[in-house]
Structure formats: C-alpha cells, structure tokens
C-alpha positions as CSV (number, residue, x, y, z in Angstrom):
1,M,0.5,0.0,0.0
2,N,1.1,3.3,-1.2
3,N,1.8,6.2,1.8
4,K,1.6,9.8,1.6
5,E,1.9,12.4,3.4
6,I,0.4,16.0,4.5
7,I,2.6,18.1,6.6
8,V,0.2,20.5,9.2
9,Q,1.7,23.6,11.2
10,K,-0.8,25.6,13.5
11,M,-2.5,28.2,12.6
12,Q,-1.8,32.1,13.4
13,N,-4.4,31.9,16.3
14,G,-2.3,28.7,17.6
15,K,-5.1,26.4,17.0
16,I,-5.1,23.1,14.8
17,P,-6.3,23.7,11.6
18,Y,-9.6,21.7,10.2
19,L,-9.3,19.0,7.5
20,T,-11.3,21.1,5.3
21,D,-8.5,23.7,5.4
22,I,-6.1,20.8,4.3
23,L,-8.0,18.6,2.1
24,P,-10.5,20.2,-0.2
25,E,-12.2,15.9,-0.4
26,I,-11.4,12.9,0.8
27,P,-10.4,10.8,-1.8
28,T,-11.1,7.4,-2.6
29,N,-10.0,4.1,-1.8
30,T,-7.7,6.0,0.8
31,I,-7.1,5.4,4.3
32,L,-6.7,8.9,5.7
33,Y,-4.4,8.7,9.0
34,K,-5.2,11.7,10.2
35,R,-2.9,11.5,13.2
36,L,-4.3,14.2,15.5
37,T,-8.2,13.7,17.2
38,G,-10.8,16.7,16.8
39,L,-8.7,17.2,13.0
40,G,-12.9,17.5,11.2
41,A,-12.8,14.5,8.7
42,T,-16.7,13.6,9.8
43,Y,-17.0,17.5,9.6
44,S,-15.4,17.5,6.0
45,E,-17.6,14.9,4.3
46,L,-20.4,16.2,5.9
47,K,-19.7,19.7,4.5
48,A,-18.5,18.1,1.0
49,K,-21.0,18.2,-2.4
50,R,-21.5,14.6,-3.0
51,N,-24.2,12.0,-1.5
52,S,-22.8,10.6,1.6
53,I,-23.2,7.5,4.0
54,I,-21.1,7.9,7.0
55,I,-20.6,4.5,8.8
56,E,-20.0,5.5,12.9
57,P,-18.4,3.3,15.3
58,N,-21.9,3.5,17.9
59,K,-25.6,5.6,18.5
60,P,-23.8,8.7,21.1
61,V,-21.5,9.7,18.3
62,I,-24.4,10.2,15.6
63,S,-26.6,11.8,18.1
64,G,-23.6,14.2,19.0
65,K,-23.5,14.9,14.9
66,C,-27.0,15.4,14.3
67,S,-27.7,17.3,17.7
68,D,-24.2,20.0,16.9
69,P,-25.1,23.7,16.0
70,K,-22.8,23.3,13.2
71,H,-24.5,20.8,10.9
72,R,-28.0,22.6,11.8
73,E,-27.5,23.6,7.5
74,D,-26.4,20.0,6.5
75,N,-29.4,17.8,5.9
76,L,-28.2,14.8,8.7
77,L,-30.4,11.8,9.6
78,G,-29.0,9.6,12.1
79,V,-29.7,5.6,11.7
80,F,-29.2,3.4,14.7
81,E,-31.5,0.7,16.8
82,G,-35.2,2.0,17.1
83,V,-34.6,4.1,12.9
84,Y,-36.3,1.8,10.4
85,T,-35.9,2.2,6.3
86,E,-38.8,3.7,6.7
87,N,-37.9,6.1,7.7
88,I,-34.9,6.2,5.9
89,I,-37.4,6.2,2.5
90,K,-38.9,9.4,3.7
91,Y,-35.8,11.4,4.2
92,M,-34.8,10.7,0.6
93,E,-37.8,11.3,-0.7
94,K,-37.7,14.5,1.1
95,S,-33.8,15.1,0.2
96,I,-34.5,14.8,-3.3
97,K,-37.8,17.2,-3.5
98,Q,-35.5,19.9,-2.0
99,D,-32.8,19.2,-3.9
100,K,-30.4,18.3,-1.1
101,F,-27.8,15.9,-0.6
102,F,-27.6,12.9,1.2
103,K,-26.0,13.5,4.7
104,I,-26.4,9.4,5.9
105,L,-24.8,8.4,9.7
106,T,-25.5,5.2,10.5
107,T,-24.1,2.3,13.3
108,P,-22.3,-0.8,10.8
109,E,-25.3,-3.3,13.2
110,S,-28.2,-0.4,10.8
111,F,-26.2,0.0,7.2
112,R,-28.1,-2.8,6.0
113,K,-31.3,-0.6,6.7
114,V,-29.9,2.0,4.3
115,Q,-29.5,-0.8,1.8
116,E,-32.7,-1.6,2.0
117,A,-34.5,2.3,1.9
118,F,-31.7,2.9,-1.4
119,E,-32.7,-1.0,-2.8
120,E,-36.6,0.7,-2.5
121,M,-35.5,4.1,-4.1
122,D,-34.3,2.6,-7.2
123,I,-30.7,4.1,-5.9
124,D,-27.3,1.8,-6.0
125,I,-25.3,3.3,-3.3
126,R,-22.2,2.1,-5.3
127,F,-22.1,4.4,-7.0
128,T,-24.1,7.4,-6.3
129,C,-22.3,7.9,-2.8
130,F,-19.0,8.5,-0.9
131,L,-18.8,5.6,1.5
132,L,-17.0,6.5,4.3
133,F,-16.1,4.2,7.6
134,D,-15.0,6.6,10.7
135,E,-12.7,5.2,13.5
136,C,-12.5,2.8,11.4
137,H,-9.6,1.7,14.1
138,K,-12.9,0.2,15.8
139,I,-13.2,-2.4,13.5
140,V,-9.9,-4.1,14.6
141,K,-11.0,-3.2,18.2
142,D,-14.2,-4.2,18.8
143,V,-15.0,-7.5,16.4
144,N,-13.4,-10.0,18.8
145,Y,-16.8,-9.0,20.6
146,R,-19.0,-7.1,18.1
147,E,-19.4,-9.8,14.9
148,D,-21.7,-7.3,12.9
149,I,-19.5,-4.2,13.1
150,T,-17.9,-5.8,10.0
151,L,-20.9,-6.0,8.2
152,P,-20.9,-3.3,5.8
153,M,-17.4,-4.0,4.8
154,D,-18.2,-6.7,1.9
155,Y,-20.2,-4.3,0.3
156,F,-18.1,-1.1,1.3
157,F,-15.4,-2.7,-1.7
158,Q,-17.9,-3.1,-3.8
159,C,-18.7,0.7,-3.5
160,E,-16.9,3.4,-6.5
161,N,-16.4,6.2,-3.6
162,K,-14.9,5.4,-0.9
163,A,-12.5,5.9,2.0
164,L,-11.6,4.6,6.2
165,V,-10.4,7.4,8.1
166,S,-9.1,7.3,12.1
167,A,-6.9,8.9,14.4
168,T,-5.3,6.0,15.4
169,P,-4.2,4.2,13.1
170,L,-4.3,0.3,13.1
171,D,-2.5,-2.0,10.4
172,F,-5.2,-3.6,8.4
173,T,-4.1,-7.2,6.2
174,D,-7.2,-7.7,4.4
175,P,-5.8,-8.5,0.6
176,R,-8.6,-6.2,-0.9
177,F,-6.8,-3.3,0.6
178,A,-4.1,-4.1,-1.7
179,A,-5.8,-5.7,-4.7
180,Q,-8.1,-2.5,-5.1
181,G,-4.6,0.3,-4.8
182,F,-5.6,2.1,-1.5
183,E,-3.5,4.1,-0.4
184,S,-2.8,5.9,3.0
185,L,-2.6,9.6,3.4
186,T,-1.1,10.0,6.8
187,I,-1.6,13.9,8.1
188,I,2.0,14.4,9.7
189,P,2.1,17.7,12.9
190,D,5.0,20.0,12.2
191,F,4.5,20.6,16.2
192,N,5.5,18.9,19.1
193,H,1.6,17.5,20.4
194,T,2.7,15.1,22.3
195,K,1.2,15.1,26.2
196,E,2.3,14.7,29.4
197,I,0.8,11.2,30.6
198,H,1.6,10.2,34.9
199,I,1.3,6.0,35.4
200,H,0.7,5.3,38.1
201,S,0.8,1.6,39.1
202,T,-0.3,-0.6,41.9
203,N,-1.1,-3.8,43.2
204,N,-4.2,-2.6,44.8
205,L,-6.3,-0.4,42.0
206,L,-9.1,0.6,44.7
207,Q,-6.7,1.8,47.5
208,T,-5.2,3.8,44.4
209,I,-7.7,5.3,43.1
210,G,-9.0,6.2,46.3
211,K,-5.7,8.5,47.1
212,V,-5.5,10.3,43.7
213,L,-8.8,11.1,44.0
214,N,-8.1,12.4,47.2
215,E,-5.3,14.6,46.1
216,M,-7.5,15.8,43.8
217,K,-10.0,16.9,46.1
218,D,-9.8,20.5,46.3
219,T,-9.2,20.9,42.3
220,K,-12.5,22.7,41.0
221,A,-12.4,21.0,37.1
222,P,-14.5,18.2,36.8
223,L,-13.2,14.5,36.1
224,F,-13.7,12.0,34.1
225,L,-13.5,8.5,34.6
226,F,-13.0,6.3,31.2
227,C,-13.7,2.3,32.4
228,N,-15.2,-0.1,30.2
229,S,-16.9,-2.1,33.2
230,T,-19.8,-1.0,34.5
231,D,-19.9,-3.7,37.3
232,T,-16.4,-2.1,38.1
233,I,-17.4,1.7,38.6
234,H,-20.9,0.9,39.8
235,A,-18.1,-1.2,42.7
236,M,-15.8,1.4,42.8
237,M,-18.2,4.4,43.3
238,G,-19.8,2.6,45.9
239,Q,-16.9,1.6,48.2
240,L,-15.5,5.1,47.4
241,G,-18.5,6.6,48.6
242,L,-18.8,8.8,45.4
243,A,-21.9,7.5,44.1
244,G,-24.0,11.0,45.1
245,E,-21.5,12.9,43.2
246,S,-21.0,10.6,40.1
247,A,-22.7,10.6,36.3
248,V,-22.2,7.0,34.9
249,F,-22.3,7.3,30.5
250,C,-23.1,3.9,29.1
251,S,-24.7,1.5,26.8
252,E,-28.7,1.3,27.0
253,K,-28.1,-2.4,28.5
254,S,-26.2,-1.2,31.0
255,V,-28.4,1.8,31.6
256,R,-31.0,-0.3,32.8
257,K,-28.5,-2.5,34.9
258,L,-27.3,0.4,36.7
259,K,-31.3,1.5,37.5
260,E,-31.7,-1.6,38.7
261,R,-29.3,-1.3,40.9
262,G,-30.5,1.7,42.2
263,F,-28.4,4.3,40.5
264,C,-30.0,6.4,38.3
265,N,-28.0,9.7,37.6
266,V,-26.3,7.4,34.5
267,A,-27.6,7.9,30.2
268,D,-26.3,6.4,27.0
269,V,-24.9,9.8,25.5
270,W,-23.0,12.3,26.3
271,N,-25.2,15.4,27.6
272,P,-23.8,18.2,29.9
273,K,-26.6,18.2,31.6
274,F,-26.3,14.5,33.5
275,M,-22.8,15.8,34.5
276,K,-21.4,15.8,37.7
277,R,-18.0,15.8,40.2
278,Y,-17.0,12.5,38.8
279,N,-18.4,11.5,35.1
280,W,-17.3,7.9,34.6
281,L,-17.8,6.4,30.9
282,T,-17.8,3.2,29.3
283,S,-15.5,2.5,25.9
284,R,-18.6,3.9,23.6
285,F,-17.5,7.2,24.7
286,Y,-14.0,7.0,23.5
287,N,-13.8,7.7,20.1
288,A,-15.8,10.7,18.3
289,V,-17.9,12.0,20.9
290,D,-17.0,15.8,21.2
291,I,-17.2,17.2,24.8
292,E,-16.4,20.6,24.8
293,L,-16.2,22.2,28.5
294,E,-15.3,25.6,29.4
295,E,-13.2,24.3,31.7
296,R,-10.1,21.7,31.4
297,P,-11.0,18.3,33.3
298,I,-8.9,16.2,34.0
299,V,-9.2,12.5,32.5
300,L,-8.1,9.4,34.4
301,L,-7.7,6.0,32.9
302,L,-8.6,2.9,34.9
303,S,-7.4,-0.7,33.9
304,D,-7.8,-3.4,36.3
305,C,-5.6,-6.5,35.0
306,Y,-7.4,-9.3,37.3
307,F,-11.2,-8.8,37.1
308,A,-11.7,-7.3,34.1
309,D,-9.2,-7.7,31.3
310,Y,-10.9,-6.0,28.6
311,T,-10.6,-2.8,30.7
312,T,-7.1,-2.3,29.1
313,F,-6.2,0.7,27.3
314,D,-4.1,0.7,24.3
315,P,-1.4,3.6,24.6
316,Y,-1.5,4.0,20.8
317,T,-5.4,3.9,20.6
318,D,-7.7,4.5,23.3
319,A,-5.6,6.2,25.7
320,I,-5.2,9.0,22.7
321,Q,-8.5,8.7,21.6
322,C,-10.4,9.3,25.0
323,I,-8.1,12.3,25.5
324,G,-9.0,13.8,22.3
325,R,-12.7,13.6,23.3
326,F,-12.0,17.0,25.1
327,R,-11.7,19.5,22.0
328,N,-10.8,22.3,24.4
329,G,-8.4,20.0,26.0
330,V,-7.2,18.5,29.2
331,S,-5.9,19.8,32.7
332,S,-3.8,16.7,33.4
333,I,-3.9,12.6,32.4
334,H,-3.7,10.4,34.1
335,H,-3.8,6.3,34.1
336,I,-4.1,4.2,37.1
337,T,-3.7,0.4,36.1
338,N,-2.4,-3.3,38.4
339,T,-0.1,-4.8,35.8
340,N,-0.2,-8.9,35.4
341,H,2.6,-11.0,35.3
342,N,0.7,-14.0,33.6
343,F,0.0,-11.7,30.6
344,A,2.8,-13.3,27.7
345,I,4.6,-10.6,25.7
346,R,4.7,-11.6,22.5
347,S,6.0,-9.9,19.4
348,R,4.7,-9.8,16.5
349,D,6.7,-11.7,14.3
350,E,5.6,-14.2,17.1
351,L,2.1,-13.7,16.6
352,K,2.1,-13.9,12.6
353,G,4.2,-16.9,12.9
354,Y,1.1,-18.9,15.3
355,I,-1.2,-17.7,12.7
356,D,0.3,-18.7,9.5
357,C,1.2,-21.9,11.7
358,S,-2.4,-22.5,12.7
359,K,-3.5,-21.6,8.8
360,A,-1.7,-24.3,7.6
361,I,-3.0,-27.2,10.0
362,Y,-6.5,-25.9,9.2
363,A,-5.9,-26.0,5.5
364,Q,-4.4,-30.1,5.7
365,L,-7.4,-30.8,8.0
366,E,-9.9,-29.1,5.2
367,S,-7.9,-30.8,2.6
368,F,-8.6,-34.5,4.5
369,Y,-11.8,-33.6,4.9
370,L,-12.7,-32.3,1.1
371,Y,-10.8,-35.5,-0.2
372,A,-11.9,-38.6,2.9
373,T,-13.7,-41.5,1.5
374,S,-16.6,-41.7,4.7
375,V,-19.0,-40.4,5.6
376,A,-17.7,-41.1,9.2
377,A,-13.7,-39.7,8.0
378,R,-15.9,-36.2,6.4
379,D,-17.2,-35.9,10.6
380,A,-14.1,-36.3,11.7
381,Y,-12.2,-34.0,9.6
382,R,-14.9,-31.5,10.4
383,E,-14.6,-31.7,14.1
384,A,-11.3,-31.4,13.8
385,M,-10.8,-28.3,11.8
386,E,-13.3,-27.0,14.4
387,C,-10.7,-27.3,17.2
388,V,-7.6,-26.0,15.4
389,P,-7.7,-22.5,16.6
390,F,-7.7,-20.7,13.2
391,A,-11.2,-21.8,12.9
392,K,-12.1,-19.2,14.5
393,F,-10.9,-16.6,12.2
394,I,-13.1,-18.6,9.7
395,N,-16.5,-16.4,8.4
396,P,-19.2,-18.2,8.3
397,D,-19.2,-18.5,4.3
398,K,-15.6,-20.2,5.2
399,T,-13.5,-17.2,3.6
400,T,-11.0,-15.7,5.8
401,N,-11.4,-13.1,8.3
402,Y,-8.4,-11.1,8.3
403,F,-10.8,-8.4,10.3
404,S,-10.5,-10.9,13.7
405,I,-6.8,-11.7,12.7
406,D,-5.6,-8.3,13.2
407,N,-8.1,-7.9,16.2
408,Y,-6.0,-11.2,17.8
409,V,-2.7,-9.6,17.1
410,N,-4.1,-6.4,18.5
411,D,-4.9,-8.2,21.7
412,A,-2.3,-9.6,22.4
413,L,0.7,-7.2,21.8
414,V,-1.8,-4.7,24.2
415,H,-2.1,-7.8,27.1
416,G,1.8,-7.8,26.8
417,Y,2.5,-4.5,27.2
418,Y,0.4,-4.8,30.7
419,N,3.0,-7.6,32.1
420,N,4.7,-5.2,33.6
421,P,5.5,-1.6,34.5
422,D,7.9,-1.0,32.5
423,I,6.4,-2.3,29.4
424,L,3.4,-0.7,29.9
425,C,5.7,2.8,30.2
426,W,7.9,1.9,27.4
427,A,4.5,1.6,25.4
428,Y,2.9,5.0,26.4
429,A,6.5,6.6,25.6
430,Q,6.1,6.0,21.8
431,T,3.3,8.8,22.2
432,F,3.0,10.1,25.2
433,S,5.7,12.2,28.0
434,V,5.4,9.7,31.0
435,I,5.6,10.3,34.3
436,H,6.0,6.6,36.3
437,T,4.9,6.6,39.5
438,S,4.1,3.1,41.4
439,E,2.1,2.2,44.7
440,S,2.5,-1.0,46.8
441,Y,0.2,-2.5,49.1
442,V,0.6,-5.3,51.6
443,L,-2.2,-6.6,50.1
444,G,-3.5,-6.2,46.4
445,D,-5.5,-7.1,43.5
446,Y,-3.5,-10.4,43.2
447,E,-4.2,-11.6,46.8
448,R,-8.3,-10.7,45.9
449,L,-8.4,-12.7,43.0
450,R,-6.9,-15.9,44.9
451,R,-10.0,-15.7,47.4
452,T,-11.8,-15.3,45.2
453,R,-11.3,-17.2,42.4
454,E,-13.9,-20.0,40.9
455,G,-13.8,-23.3,41.7
456,L,-12.5,-22.4,45.7
457,S,-13.6,-25.0,48.3
458,V,-14.9,-22.5,51.5
459,R,-11.6,-24.3,53.7
460,D,-9.2,-23.4,50.5
461,K,-10.8,-20.1,50.3
462,R,-10.5,-19.7,54.2
463,M,-6.8,-20.9,54.6
464,E,-6.6,-18.2,51.6
465,I,-8.0,-15.4,54.1
466,V,-6.2,-16.5,57.1
467,S,-3.2,-16.2,55.3
468,Q,-4.0,-12.9,54.1
469,L,-4.7,-11.4,57.6
470,E,-1.7,-13.3,58.5
471,L,0.0,-10.9,56.2
472,L,-1.8,-8.0,57.5
473,G,-0.8,-7.8,61.1
474,E,-2.2,-5.1,63.7
475,C,-3.5,-3.5,60.4
476,I,-2.5,0.3,61.3
477,T,-3.2,2.0,58.4
478,E,-6.9,3.3,57.4
479,T,-6.1,1.2,54.2
480,E,-5.1,-2.4,56.0
481,M,-8.4,-1.5,58.1
482,E,-10.4,-1.3,54.7
483,Y,-8.3,-4.8,53.6
484,K,-9.8,-6.6,56.9
485,R,-13.2,-5.3,56.2
486,E,-13.6,-6.5,52.9
487,L,-12.1,-9.9,54.8
488,A,-14.6,-9.9,57.1
489,N,-17.6,-9.1,54.4
490,A,-15.8,-11.9,52.7
491,D,-16.2,-14.6,55.5
492,E,-17.0,-13.6,58.9
493,F,-16.8,-16.4,60.6
494,I,-12.9,-17.3,59.9
495,V,-12.1,-13.4,60.6
496,K,-13.5,-14.2,64.1
497,A,-11.4,-17.4,64.2
498,Y,-8.4,-15.2,63.6
499,D,-9.1,-12.9,65.6
500,T,-10.2,-15.1,68.5
501,L,-7.6,-18.1,68.1
502,G,-4.3,-17.1,66.1
503,K,-3.6,-19.2,62.7
504,A,-1.7,-21.7,64.7
505,E,-4.7,-23.3,66.4
506,I,-6.7,-22.8,63.5
507,E,-4.7,-25.2,61.4
508,R,-4.3,-27.0,64.5
509,L,-8.4,-27.7,64.4
510,K,-7.8,-28.3,60.4
511,Y,-10.9,-25.2,59.3
512,N,-13.0,-27.7,61.0
513,R,-16.0,-25.3,61.9
514,K,-17.3,-27.3,64.6
515,R,-14.4,-27.4,66.3
516,I,-12.8,-23.3,66.0
517,N,-17.0,-22.8,66.9
518,E,-15.7,-25.0,69.9
519,A,-12.3,-23.5,70.6
520,M,-13.4,-20.0,70.2
521,I,-16.2,-20.3,72.9
522,L,-13.9,-21.9,75.4
523,T,-11.3,-19.0,74.3
524,R,-13.8,-16.3,75.8
525,Y,-15.2,-17.9,78.6
526,H,-11.2,-18.4,79.6
527,Q,-10.6,-14.6,78.7
528,R,-14.0,-13.8,80.7
529,T,-16.1,-12.5,78.2
530,T,-18.4,-13.6,78.8
531,G,-21.2,-16.0,81.1
532,V,-23.4,-17.8,78.2
533,E,-20.9,-20.5,77.3
534,A,-22.2,-23.8,78.7
535,K,-25.4,-22.6,76.1
536,Q,-23.2,-21.8,73.4
537,L,-20.9,-24.8,73.7
538,L,-24.4,-26.8,74.0
539,Q,-25.9,-25.0,71.1
540,N,-22.6,-25.8,69.3
541,S,-23.1,-29.9,69.8
542,F,-26.9,-30.3,69.4
543,E,-28.6,-29.0,66.6
544,A,-32.8,-28.4,66.2
545,G,-34.4,-31.4,64.5
546,K,-32.2,-34.0,65.2
547,W,-32.7,-37.0,67.5
548,Y,-30.2,-37.7,70.1
549,S,-30.2,-41.2,72.2
550,K,-29.9,-40.6,76.1
551,R,-25.9,-42.3,76.2
552,C,-24.8,-39.2,73.9
553,I,-26.8,-36.7,75.3
554,I,-25.3,-37.6,78.9
555,N,-22.1,-37.9,77.6
556,E,-21.5,-34.9,75.5
557,I,-23.1,-32.6,78.5
558,T,-21.3,-34.4,81.3
559,R,-18.0,-33.4,78.9
560,I,-19.3,-29.2,78.3
561,F,-19.4,-29.2,82.3
562,E,-15.9,-30.9,82.4
563,M,-14.4,-28.5,79.7
564,L,-16.1,-25.5,81.6
565,N,-15.2,-26.9,85.2
566,I,-19.1,-26.5,85.8
567,T,-20.5,-28.1,89.1
568,P,-24.0,-28.6,87.8
569,R,-27.1,-28.6,91.0
570,K,-28.3,-32.2,90.0
571,A,-26.7,-35.3,88.7
572,V,-26.5,-34.9,84.5
573,T,-29.1,-36.9,82.7
574,S,-30.3,-37.2,79.6
575,H,-33.5,-34.8,81.1
576,T,-30.9,-32.2,81.3
577,I,-31.3,-31.6,77.8
578,L,-34.4,-29.9,78.8
579,D,-33.2,-27.1,80.6
580,F,-31.7,-25.5,77.1
581,F,-33.8,-26.8,74.7
582,E,-37.4,-27.7,73.9
583,A,-37.0,-31.5,73.3
584,I,-39.3,-34.6,72.8
585,P,-38.3,-37.7,74.3
586,S,-38.9,-40.3,71.1
587,Q,-37.3,-43.9,70.3
588,R,-35.2,-44.7,67.3
589,N,-33.8,-48.4,66.7
590,K,-35.5,-49.4,70.4
591,K,-33.1,-46.9,71.9
592,K,-34.8,-44.0,73.9
593,G,-33.6,-40.2,73.9
594,Y,-34.6,-36.9,72.3
595,L,-35.6,-35.0,69.8
596,I,-34.3,-31.2,69.4
597,Q,-37.3,-28.9,68.5
598,M,-35.3,-25.1,69.4
599,V,-33.3,-23.5,71.6
600,K,-35.3,-21.9,74.6
C-alpha cells in the first residue's frame, strides 16, 4: 500500500486547522491517518458537495453530530436502533424534493437498513454515494465481541467512492485493500503535540484510585474516569463513597442494569446536563464523541488486569482517543492500573508465526475433509477443523476474516504491555511524555483474586483469608483496616476465628467449623468475655431437628460441663437437655432419646 503524507502547521491563532483547510475532499480508496483527534474528518465529509454515508462506531457519536449546531443546515439523518427503513425512505424522498445531498450517519449494525432504503428507492449506493468508515480502528478493536461491526465491509469494497479514517490507525491485513489500490494518506503535525501522562502502577487498584482522587479533592475541574466495565464502575463508586457525586455514561443495556441496582444518574448519550463532579464513561465514549467544556477536565483511565482484563487501554489508540474527546483540552491525564505477570509478551513476528502455523494446520485438515472417503471420516475431520485455533478466523461463508486476525494480534500485543510497569511505560513513551509512580500495598488485587477465584472450596478460601490476615498483621493504617473489613465481608466467621484463636490454632483444628467454634467459645470463657458459654457450647453440639440418644446426651453435656469446670446442682441425666432445649422424648432402633425442636 502506497503512503502519502501531508504536513500541517498550527494556524496563527495557535489552533490546529480543520481538515477542510488542508484537504478539499477525502479521496477515494484512501485510508486517512489523521494522527490528530479533532481534525474534523467527519465534519469535512458532511460539508462535502456529494451524497455521503458515514459509518460511525456507535449511537452516541451519531446523536452528537446530529444535534451539533454546526450541522443544522447539513441535512443529517442518524440511523441506529429504533430508526427504520421507512424513516430513511421518507428522508430520501424529502432530500430529493429539496435538492439536498444525502448525509446519512449509521452504525455498522444498522447499515443494512440504509441499503434496503436505497434499493426501495432504486438508487445504487455503490455509484451514487461516498462511503466513509469513521474511526476505522474500531473494526479491529471491537470485532472480537461485536461481530456485526464488519457487516458493511463486503459492500464497502464494491463501492466506487469510499475511504476509511482514524486518528489512531491500526494495520489492516485484508488483501482487498492492496488489490483495489488503496493508499494511506497520513497527516503529519509539524509541531510537538506530545501530551504528558501520569502512570500510576499499583498492586491495589481501589486504594490507589482513592489516594489519587483524594489528592485532587481541592481542584475545581471536573473529573472524567474512563473504565470499560459498569460492574467495576458501580463497585468503585460504592466503595469510594462517590455515588452521590457521580454520573455514568454507558450502553443502553448497562443503563438498565445500573438503574435496577438503584443508581439513576446514568445515560446512554453524552449530555452535559447529567454531568457531575465524577463522570464515568465506558468504551462507547472513547471515540468520536465531542465533549466541549469551558473548564479543562482531569482525565483518569482505569484498568484492572485481574478482574476485568478487557479494561486495559491501548496506549496507541484508546488512550489517545479518550483524551481527544475534550475539544478544549485537558488539565492532566492519569492512568491508574495494576499489571499481571501472567500476561504473555509476544512480538508481532511471533504472533504472525502462530497464525501462519495454525492456518497451515487448518488447510491440511480441510484437504483431508474434502477428500475423505467416508461420511465418518468427513465428520471426524470437520470436528478436528473446528478445534484448530484458526477456525475462529473463518467466516460462515468459509472466507478468512482478516479483521479478526488483526484483532487477535492487537489484543495480544496490548495485553503484553500490561505484563509489568516497565513495558507499559515504554509503550506509552512512544506517544506520550510519561511520569511514572508506583504504589505498593501489603495486599492487593492479586491476593483478592486468589480468594475469589471460581472453584475454590470453603476450606481453601478460608486458608487463603487466614494467610492474608497473617500478612496484614496488626492493621495500623486505614488502608489495612479497610482490607480487613473486606475480608470480614467475604467470611466473617474465619476472621473472628483468627482474631480469637490465631493461625496456628485454626490450622491445628484443620479448619473444622464445629471444632473452631467450640475453641472460640472456650477461649472467650477463659478470657471472661461472656457468661453464657455452656449454652453456646450445647447449641454448637446439638442441632434443632435432630434426634440424640440418652447416652449421647449425657456424655456430651458431661463433657461440656467438665471443660467449663461447672459443678451442676444435680446429676446430669438425659432430661438435663430440657434445661436448654425444647425436646420431645422418642425412640430410634429401640433406643430412647430426644428429638431436639428448638433452643429455649
């Protein structure tokens, strides 16, 4: 693919020029790498004297453009969920009658409705419209969880006039780009546009976020916190006590989920009237949305590599895009993240080698499948093909999905950056000026993961909690006390047991709840902390709804009285149980005893 460059300088007033000042129209068969957010590529196409269909990554972008006063006279139509083919046809009929250019903005998922409307109107998009895929890096970034984002691409390559644009380009390996003679056109700034970013690497994300926000409490600038997990956002707001001062901007589905949890200051489109001191945004607001504020906000990017690894930010795309949302600039940028040494570090060449090998294996099995001599053999080879890693890169029509391959490579590279803080800082240093600080706590996110991972037995979970309590020690700081409260919320019994008995005694009792409970009651008795030890021990030994023989009752009550050094006023008999429980005399296998009903 040929690469052309355009050098741009700042204007006399210090502002960055619009694309319309540099390039009259976006050329066809071009991938425009504009490098700078806010350059106005979409604006340029909406002002161009031609019919345009612009594919935007999601609804908030479209809603923002359609409500922007700059486009009041541009005949815009936004197409997304809730807008139907009939609406598009009416818009087209009105545009033709008024002799106006079509300016349709659509999500990838709704592009089919646009096609259907043009077919109904007997107008061929391929020869009458310029098709622009805005924020085209999202095709690669999102295809692993949003397969429909590539739906327009087959049709895209059939169009006579078309282009893609992004400020943060990713490489495309689809051979159709080369076959159709696509050129990359790169805007090169002739000035230093590097921004400063503070990287806060930590082993305890929540505590570090709390510390950083506390340091900012006296600032008047609004805070915007980007985190691609509404569950994480909801938990942080609650644990940090920020819910009353927070607004959340997320998908329609997440809006419903947060409202069901009792949090109502939430919206699926950006609107400044919902803005609060703390504004939380998920990934649908990372790109293309224009946020124009009088004050320059503080931007925080939040990543959790243990509980939500999809919250990692790509330093080359996501981070730049988030910062670019604020058209009047930002006051400071912070990325607070933990790192995970289990994330594999692989080079682009290693990943390419893996894919090539997987493809060769798939092709060999496909050959065996095509020339199998029996139905049983074909079935076996077909099932084997489905198990090969390359199978996830195959479309339903058996063609290769190169965007999925690009996504796999990009995801693997980004995860590798989060293996350790040094690599992450190196990646950021390619596009930012990095200031790195490290926060370390006695216990952190890795330890939290160890005690909450799926499949952990109650005993193993308690062993992990006791081990972490031992590391915490006396809990001098507020941070350590907060972590201990979190452990108590996870398992109050074992935390109380640790405080009463200590690790060695719990281990001697082999984490047996009944024996630990008994030991705790005895310990409290010896410490003179309670006067109802006998009753507590008896309730620990006898359960409501169960039958006990007379001999069992006498032996157990006698044992407990002896442990407590209690001299009863009268001899212990089976009837002594009636002093502590409501019980019914009954027989089992010709043995007399009592059926315990309830505690007195």
